[in-house]
Phi, psi and omega in degrees: 000321176296326175298329178294324183293316180296314178300314181297320177294320179297319178295316179299313179300320177299317182299317183285332190249327187294131172279177178259149177283163183292329184295328183291334184291343180274353184260144173280169180301313180297324180296320181294319177297318179297316178297320179299314181297315181296310182294316176303315176301317176300315180296315179295325174298318177298318180298313179299313178303316180292321180291321178298318175300311181299319182295321180285325186259329185249315187295332183293342178273352188263158174254179182298338183274325183263339184302312183300328180294308183289324179296317179298317178295324178296312182293324182297324177298318180285335174292316177299317177299319178297321175296318176296317176302316180300317178299318178296317178294322177303313182288308187296319184267348185063041187298319181297319178297321177300317183293322180292337178281339174286157182284304181051026179065017183069019184275123174293325181291324179294315176298319181298314180294319177288331180288324181271351181306317181300320178298316179302315178297317176299320182294312176302322179294320179298312180298319178295321183291332182255023179290123185286138178248186176068217184292344182269352182277122180250357183204174176283166181296318179299316179295323178295316179296316179296321176296317178294320182297322182295339180281337178268331182306320184300342175269316186287322180297313177300325178296315177295327180291322177293322179296317180295320176303311182295325175297314182296317181295326178293331178280318184280327185224077180304138183092359183296313182295323177297322179295323177299320182286330184273329184249107187296315182294319176299313180298320177295322177297314180295320179297320179297320176296319178298317178300320180293316177299317178293322180296327178281318185269340186297317180302317181298316181297319180291323179300319180287319180297322180275358180053048177284145179243145181300144178295127184295152175300147183165181181295322182295319180292317182298319180296317180292318177302318179294320180300316181292318177299320182298326182257015177052048182253123184263139177204173180261320185199155170257132184235149172270132187246100182276056181291128180051054178060026176077008184280344184262133178266102182202171175218166181198170177219137182227140170116128176279321186268136182302327179292347174224037176259127185235144176249126184248134175224136176276149178303326179298324180294317182296321180282342186269325192257150171282161181308318182286327176294319178299317178296326180296318180297321180290325177295323175299318179292319176305324183298325178299321178289314181298325181262016173058034182295322182285331174292321178297320184294334174294316177296326179298321179286327174299317178300319178300318178300313179297320182294319178293320180297317182293321180293323177302319181283334177269357184303320179300320177302308188296315184296313181299314179298315179298312182298318179297317184286331185262343188307309183281343187278319188216359179242114178300149183305313182297325183294339177298324182268314183284330180273356175076029179290345178254009175292147176295327181289326180289312178296325177297316176302312181300313181296318181298320178293326174295316181299310183298313178300317178299317179297319178295317181291321181301312181286317187291316185264317180290312176295321177302317180300308184289322180299315181296317180289325178291323179296318179297322178291324177292326173300316181295328181291322177298320176299320180292320181291319185263349177077358177206143180277358192300314186288325177291321178299315178299316181295322181291323180288327177290316182294319180277345185082166182265006177295127185301327179291321180293317181296328185260000183283115177279163174234153177295338180244002174222149167284158178294159177301321179298316180292322181292318175299315181298318181295318179298317178295318176301316182288333175294322182276327183231084184305334180301334179297321177296319178294321174301319180292319177301318177297318179299318180293318180301320179295317179299314180294314180301316181296320176295317181296326175295316176299321178297317178297322176298317179297319178298315179300314184294315182294314179298317178296318183294317182284316188278324186246009174050054180296335180298327178283316185285322185251311183295312179292327174297316178299313179299316182298318180298314181299318180292322180301317178295320179291326179289334175296328180276322185229074185291344180255019182274119182294330178296312179295325178294317178299311180297320176299316180294321180292319180291321175301324179293316178300327182272002181064027173267084192287332177301303181297319181299314181293320178302308185292315183290318177299319181293321180300315181289334175294317183279326182224080180298153173078024174273112190303315183294324181287321177298318180299310184295322179291321178298320181295321178299311181293335183272329189247358183299135174276334181285120181301339178296335185254348182288117181211083184301317178300316181294322179299316179296315180303310181296319179296322178296322182290318178298315181292332177292324182280324183230078192281354184239021176262115187302323182289330178287318180292330178296319176298316181296319176299317179298320179291316175303318184294321181288338180265011173085008177265076188290318183292321176296321178301315178300313178303311179295322181292322180298319179294317179301320180293321179297332181265349185297125180266340180218155174050062178290349182300321180300315182291326175294320179292324178294317177301315179302317182294315181296313184298325178294336182276351179293141177293140179291146177290164179295000000 
């Protein structure tokens, strides 16, 4: 189930971040849908063929106890493959750009749901292709698909809820999203409020999605209620959790706040365990609350958001540095221009893949580290409550079964049953081991919270005080100056140095470097665009040259007709030369192609329209 969370978050990040390739801009919406169906169909045919081979040659050697473990792992590989295929289709076909060109009433949630629809269809196809038959089938295909889908919905629904919230705020408070982007403290505050709202409402939402029913009155319920009262543990309700048609013996707890905290138990668990063993499992779940593990996970998700925001702002540093260091090693000089290594879509793809990879690593290894240690700490709480590990050990062995493979099988977010049992026995005989583990967890949490404070400091400083301009650009300029001393005639270095000088408003150096770059390599769209922007927007009259700006911008737009920032420069040049209507037309096209920050293009349009002569 944790794997589903990581895959879902990776898919959402790809949808939000991945740019589209230039090849996708030449295709219509229907052509893109047809290609998605065709490529997806081929992938699902491959999945089905592979599954039938696995079922015939491998699954026949498994029993009812080990089959679900290997089948789940097998399906997960193809779900990950489907997510990768979805990302490739997003980039290759420019699916997100197609959706942004549609009106859809300006709704982020409508674009989001249509954007993620191809992955949902691939996901359903993978599950259908891997539906187990014969003696391993415990339900119909429809029931199996719905069960699997309900495990993914708890991640996708909150994301859709956040998009809906942003849509509503856009209607009720225009400019709200821009304020979030410009004011770091305001953005952190709003995000914190959203997290708390989700923390309150998410458990109730999941209970309804999973169709959990209250645990019926009886001796088992009364015994558990008395156990919780005895240990002053507050919760709202006990629910039966019919996970995977009730075939899985497990328990869980959801909710930070007592008013929306639910305890989940599967029917299989109730029938499997004795009363004292069941109490041991409940004590384990109580341990997660007592040690504030779920509160920490909220901070952990906040850290992911801050880390991605920081990386997004530091991307120009990383990209320039990486390109400069690798350029002579494995990229031929001509390929920089002809291969598009300096195109915004290419660099955007590189940055997006880094962000998605970073998020996956953060969740897979960071969350895994804390989850494993938190589970062990919750086991220790059960030991402290009952005074003996015997009942928890028996419950673990019953839940995992006595198959040696199952007992020794580790998980990225849990220690194996064998490791957990060994640790509990060791702590019973040597209590100092438990104290050491608690200290270890405190050090891990303390170190992470310190890192979180550093991230908050950096993000607030970066957004509020524009450190990227003061520090990042200075660092890049110094680095490039040293390289230009060694290679003064390198057009790539000249382009980068000129672009950074333009960002720093050092117009003398910017003009010198960009003009020399175009002298050595005529027809470079980005260099043409940047130089045109310099001549169009310079406040110093020595550099203001509207006719030259228009000439350069026209050439850049001819070479790159579908880049919004290049069209924006052309519109600015038209406007400066008195061609207001042409400026409006070009800016409208730039707005229709813009993947990010449409506010700039809207402000430009408003400025141009105000300059139109009033009618009689």
